C-alpha positions as CSV (number, residue, x, y, z in Angstrom):
1,M,20.9,-33.0,-45.7
2,T,20.6,-31.3,-42.3
3,T,22.7,-32.2,-39.3
4,Q,21.9,-31.5,-35.6
5,T,24.5,-29.9,-33.3
6,L,25.0,-32.2,-30.4
7,S,26.0,-31.2,-26.9
8,P,29.4,-32.6,-25.8
9,R,27.9,-33.3,-22.2
10,T,24.8,-35.2,-23.3
11,P,25.6,-37.2,-26.4
12,G,22.7,-37.9,-28.7
13,K,20.6,-34.9,-27.4
14,P,20.4,-31.8,-29.5
15,R,21.7,-28.6,-27.9
16,S,19.0,-26.2,-26.9
17,T,19.0,-23.1,-29.0
18,M,16.6,-21.3,-26.6
19,P,18.0,-17.9,-25.4
20,R,19.1,-17.9,-21.8
21,E,16.7,-15.2,-20.8
22,V,13.7,-17.3,-22.0
23,V,15.1,-20.3,-20.1
24,R,15.4,-18.2,-16.9
25,R,11.8,-16.8,-17.3
26,R,10.4,-20.4,-17.6
27,R,12.5,-21.6,-14.7
28,Y,11.4,-18.7,-12.4
29,G,7.7,-18.8,-13.1
30,G,7.5,-16.4,-16.0
31,H,9.4,-13.6,-14.3
32,A,12.7,-12.2,-15.4
33,W,15.6,-13.2,-13.1
34,H,18.4,-10.7,-12.6
35,P,21.2,-11.7,-10.3
36,T,22.0,-9.0,-7.8
37,L,25.7,-9.7,-7.1
38,G,26.4,-12.2,-9.8
39,T,26.2,-16.0,-10.1
40,G,29.6,-17.1,-8.8
41,F,30.3,-18.6,-5.4
42,L,31.6,-15.5,-3.7
43,P,28.6,-13.3,-4.7
44,R,26.3,-15.9,-3.4
45,V,28.2,-16.1,-0.1
46,L,28.1,-12.3,0.3
47,T,24.4,-12.3,-0.5
48,L,23.7,-14.9,2.2
49,L,25.9,-13.1,4.7
50,A,24.0,-9.8,4.0
51,L,20.6,-11.6,4.4
52,A,21.8,-13.3,7.6
53,L,22.9,-9.9,9.0
54,M,19.6,-8.3,8.3
55,A,17.8,-11.3,9.9
56,V,19.9,-10.9,13.0
57,V,19.2,-7.2,13.2
58,W,15.5,-8.0,13.2
59,L,15.6,-11.0,15.5
60,V,17.7,-9.6,18.3
61,P,15.1,-7.0,19.4
62,F,12.4,-9.6,19.1
63,G,14.4,-12.1,21.1
64,W,15.1,-9.4,23.8
65,G,11.4,-8.8,24.1
66,V,10.6,-12.5,24.5
67,D,13.5,-12.7,27.1
68,T,12.2,-9.7,29.0
69,S,8.7,-11.1,29.2
70,F,9.9,-14.1,31.2
71,K,11.8,-11.9,33.7
72,S,10.5,-10.5,37.0
73,E,9.7,-6.8,37.0
74,V,12.8,-6.1,39.2
75,D,15.2,-7.9,36.8
76,A,13.4,-6.4,33.7
77,S,13.9,-2.8,35.2
78,A,17.5,-3.4,36.2
79,S,20.2,-1.6,34.3
80,G,22.4,-3.6,32.0
81,A,21.7,-6.1,29.2
82,D,21.6,-9.4,31.0
83,W,19.9,-12.1,28.9
84,I,19.8,-14.4,31.9
85,P,18.1,-12.8,34.9
86,K,19.6,-13.1,38.4
87,A,16.4,-14.4,39.9
88,G,15.7,-16.8,37.1
89,F,13.0,-16.9,34.5
90,T,9.4,-16.6,35.7
91,L,5.8,-16.5,34.3
92,D,4.6,-13.7,36.6
93,A,4.0,-11.2,33.8
94,Y,1.8,-13.7,31.9
95,R,0.0,-14.7,35.1
96,T,-0.8,-11.1,35.8
97,I,-2.1,-10.5,32.2
98,F,-4.2,-13.6,32.2
99,G,-5.4,-13.1,35.8
100,Q,-6.4,-9.4,35.6
101,G,-7.4,-9.2,31.9
102,N,-10.2,-10.7,29.8
103,L,-8.0,-12.1,27.1
104,P,-10.4,-14.4,25.2
105,V,-13.0,-11.6,24.8
106,W,-10.3,-9.1,23.6
107,A,-8.9,-11.6,21.2
108,L,-12.4,-12.4,19.8
109,N,-13.1,-8.7,19.4
110,S,-9.9,-8.2,17.5
111,I,-10.6,-11.1,15.2
112,V,-14.2,-9.9,14.5
113,I,-13.2,-6.3,13.9
114,A,-10.1,-7.2,11.8
115,V,-12.1,-9.6,9.6
116,C,-15.0,-7.2,9.1
117,V,-12.7,-4.2,8.3
118,T,-10.7,-6.3,5.9
119,A,-13.7,-7.6,4.0
120,L,-15.4,-4.2,3.8
121,T,-12.3,-2.4,2.8
122,V,-11.4,-4.8,0.0
123,A,-15.0,-4.7,-1.3
124,V,-15.4,-0.9,-1.1
125,S,-11.9,-0.1,-2.4
126,A,-12.2,-2.6,-5.3
127,M,-15.5,-1.2,-6.5
128,A,-14.3,2.4,-6.2
129,A,-11.0,1.6,-8.0
130,Y,-12.9,-0.2,-10.8
131,A,-15.2,2.8,-11.2
132,F,-12.2,5.2,-11.5
133,S,-10.5,2.9,-13.9
134,R,-13.3,2.1,-16.3
135,T,-16.1,4.7,-15.8
136,L,-16.0,8.1,-17.4
137,F,-18.0,10.8,-15.5
138,R,-17.8,14.5,-14.8
139,G,-15.2,15.4,-12.1
140,R,-13.6,12.0,-12.2
141,R,-10.0,13.3,-12.3
142,V,-10.7,15.9,-9.6
143,L,-12.3,13.3,-7.3
144,F,-9.4,10.8,-7.8
145,A,-6.9,13.6,-7.2
146,L,-8.7,14.3,-3.9
147,I,-8.5,10.7,-2.9
148,V,-4.8,10.5,-3.7
149,A,-4.2,13.8,-1.7
150,S,-6.1,12.4,1.3
151,V,-3.3,9.8,1.6
152,M,-1.1,12.6,2.9
153,V,-3.5,13.6,5.6
154,P,-2.4,12.2,9.0
155,P,-5.1,10.0,10.5
156,Q,-4.7,11.7,13.9
157,I,-6.2,14.9,12.5
158,L,-9.4,13.1,11.7
159,I,-9.9,11.6,15.2
160,V,-11.9,14.5,16.7
161,P,-14.3,14.8,13.7
162,L,-14.8,11.1,13.5
163,F,-15.5,10.8,17.2
164,R,-18.0,13.6,17.1
165,Q,-19.7,12.0,14.1
166,M,-19.9,8.6,15.9
167,L,-21.2,10.5,19.0
168,A,-23.9,12.2,16.9
169,M,-25.0,8.9,15.4
170,N,-25.1,7.2,18.8
171,L,-22.5,4.6,17.7
172,V,-19.9,5.1,20.5
173,D,-19.1,1.8,22.3
174,T,-20.3,-0.3,19.5
175,Y,-18.6,-2.5,16.9
176,A,-19.8,-0.1,14.2
177,A,-17.9,2.8,15.7
178,V,-14.6,0.8,15.6
179,I,-15.2,-0.8,12.1
180,L,-16.8,1.9,9.9
181,P,-14.1,4.7,10.1
182,Q,-11.4,2.1,9.3
183,V,-13.0,1.0,6.1
184,V,-12.0,4.1,4.2
185,A,-8.6,3.4,2.7
186,P,-7.5,5.9,0.0
187,A,-4.1,4.2,-0.5
188,M,-5.8,0.9,-1.3
189,V,-8.1,2.6,-3.8
190,F,-5.0,4.0,-5.6
191,I,-3.2,0.7,-5.6
192,L,-6.2,-1.2,-7.0
193,K,-6.9,1.4,-9.6
194,K,-3.4,1.2,-11.0
195,F,-3.7,-2.6,-11.1
196,F,-7.1,-2.4,-12.9
197,D,-5.6,-0.1,-15.5
198,G,-3.3,-2.9,-16.6
199,I,-6.1,-5.4,-17.2
200,P,-6.8,-5.7,-21.0
201,R,-10.1,-4.2,-21.9
202,E,-10.6,-6.8,-24.6
203,L,-11.5,-9.4,-21.9
204,E,-14.3,-7.1,-20.6
205,E,-15.6,-6.3,-24.1
206,A,-15.8,-10.1,-24.8
207,A,-17.9,-10.6,-21.7
208,R,-20.2,-7.7,-22.7
209,I,-20.7,-9.2,-26.1
210,D,-21.9,-12.4,-24.4
211,G,-24.5,-10.2,-22.5
212,A,-22.8,-9.6,-19.2
213,G,-23.6,-6.4,-17.4
214,S,-21.2,-4.1,-15.6
215,F,-21.4,-5.8,-12.2
216,R,-21.1,-9.2,-13.9
217,V,-18.0,-8.2,-15.7
218,F,-16.5,-6.8,-12.5
219,W,-17.3,-9.9,-10.5
220,S,-16.6,-12.7,-13.0
221,V,-13.8,-11.2,-15.1
222,V,-11.9,-8.5,-13.2
223,M,-12.0,-10.0,-9.7
224,P,-10.6,-13.4,-10.6
225,L,-7.8,-11.7,-12.5
226,S,-7.0,-9.5,-9.4
227,R,-6.6,-12.2,-6.8
228,P,-2.9,-11.4,-6.2
229,I,-3.5,-7.7,-5.6
230,L,-6.6,-8.4,-3.5
231,A,-4.7,-10.8,-1.3
232,A,-1.9,-8.3,-0.8
233,V,-4.4,-5.5,0.1
234,A,-6.3,-7.8,2.5
235,I,-3.0,-8.7,4.2
236,F,-2.0,-5.1,4.6
237,V,-5.5,-4.0,5.9
238,F,-5.7,-7.0,8.3
239,I,-2.3,-6.3,9.9
240,N,-3.0,-2.6,10.2
241,T,-6.4,-3.1,11.7
242,W,-5.1,-5.7,14.2
243,N,-2.3,-3.4,15.4
244,N,-4.5,-0.3,15.5
245,F,-4.6,1.1,19.0
246,L,-5.5,4.7,18.9
247,W,-9.0,4.6,17.3
248,P,-10.3,1.6,19.2
249,F,-9.0,3.1,22.4
250,I,-10.9,6.4,21.8
251,S,-14.1,4.9,20.4
252,T,-14.7,2.3,23.1
253,S,-14.7,2.4,26.9
254,D,-16.6,-0.8,27.5
255,P,-14.1,-3.6,28.5
256,Q,-16.3,-6.1,26.6
257,L,-15.7,-4.2,23.3
258,M,-12.0,-3.6,23.7
259,T,-9.5,-5.1,21.2
260,L,-6.4,-7.0,22.2
261,P,-4.0,-4.0,22.1
262,V,-6.4,-1.8,24.0
263,G,-7.2,-4.4,26.6
264,L,-3.6,-5.4,27.3
265,S,-2.8,-1.7,27.9
266,T,-5.3,-1.6,30.8
267,V,-3.6,-4.4,32.8
268,K,-1.6,-2.9,35.6
269,D,0.6,-4.2,38.4
270,S,0.4,-3.0,42.0
271,T,4.2,-2.3,42.0
272,G,4.0,0.3,39.2
273,L,6.7,-1.5,37.2
274,R,5.5,-2.8,33.8
275,N,8.5,-3.6,31.7
276,A,8.0,-7.3,31.8
277,Q,4.2,-7.0,31.4
278,E,4.6,-4.7,28.4
279,S,6.9,-7.2,26.7
280,A,4.5,-10.0,27.5
281,A,1.6,-8.0,26.2
282,S,3.5,-7.2,23.0
283,I,4.3,-10.9,22.5
284,L,0.7,-11.9,23.1
285,G,-0.6,-9.2,20.7
286,S,1.8,-10.2,17.9
287,L,1.4,-14.0,18.4
288,P,-1.7,-14.4,16.2
289,L,-0.1,-12.5,13.4
290,L,3.0,-14.7,13.6
291,I,0.8,-17.8,13.5
292,I,-1.1,-16.6,10.5
293,F,2.2,-15.7,8.7
294,M,3.7,-19.2,9.5
295,L,0.5,-20.9,8.2
296,F,0.2,-18.8,5.0
297,Q,3.8,-17.8,4.5
298,R,4.0,-19.0,0.9
299,Q,0.8,-17.3,-0.1
300,I,1.7,-14.0,1.6
301,V,5.1,-13.8,0.1
302,K,3.8,-14.8,-3.3
303,S,1.0,-12.2,-3.2
304,V,3.3,-9.4,-2.1
305,A,6.2,-10.4,-4.4
306,T,4.2,-10.8,-7.6
307,T,2.0,-7.7,-7.1
308,G,3.0,-4.2,-8.4
309,L,1.4,-0.9,-9.2
310,G,1.8,-1.6,-12.9
311,G,-0.3,-4.8,-12.8
312,Q,2.7,-7.2,-13.0
C-alpha cells in the first residue's frame, strides 16, 4: 500500500516533488532564473535602489535637456544650473524651429528612409547570413572573415568613396543615395549567422523531404523561427538609421530631401545663440523614437532580452 506525502500548509494536496529549477523555468517562461543578489528582503531593496540610481543618472540629463528647451536663449546660455529660468519658461525655441523649418517634410523623409533601410537591411542580411550558415562554397570562410573584419572599419573612412560612387551614378540628392549605402550591415550578418547556426537542421531536412526548395525552406521554416532575432535587428537598424546625421548631411543638399536631424541643424537664430534651440531640436528628433518605444515597449524588451548570439 502506497501513501502520499502531504504538505502541512495545504492539507489533502500532495507535495510537489518537482525540482525547484524546473519550477523556476516554468514560472519564468522557460528561461533559467538566477537571483543576482539573493531572494531576501535586503537584497531586493538593494537591487531596487541600484536600479533607481541608474534610472536617475539617465533621466537627469534628459530632464535638463527638456528644461533647457523651454528657456530663452539668454537663460539657456547663462552660467549656473538653474532649473527654473529667471525670465520664466517660453516656447520661443520651438516657435523658431517650426517657423523657420519644414518639420513635416523632414519627419516624413526620416520615416521613409528609416523604414526602407530597415526592411532592405533585414532582408539582405538574413539571406546573406543563411547562405553562410547553410551553403558550402569555395572561399566561404575567407569571405565571412572579411565581413567580420569590416565591422572594425570606421564608417567615416568610407564616406569619400561612397560619395564619389553616388556621384558617378548620378544618385546624389536622391532617396537612393541616402538609403543604399546604409543597407550594408556586416554586424547584422554576423549576428543572424550565429542565430541560424543554432536552428536544428532536421527541420529543414523534413521540409526538403516534403518537396520544398531552398527559398521555400528559408521563407517558411527559418524565418518564422527567427522572429525574435529579426525583431531585434530591425529595432537596432531603425534606431541607427533614424539618428544617422553624417551620411544624409553629405549625400543631400536639397531641403526637400533632408532628414529630421539634418533639417533641424539648419535652423538658425539671428542672435547666434542656439542652446535652447539645440535642446528643442534634440527633443523633437528623439520624440518619435520615444513614442515607438512606449507603444511597443513589451515587444522591444522581449525581443532584445530573449535573443542571443547562441540562438537562445
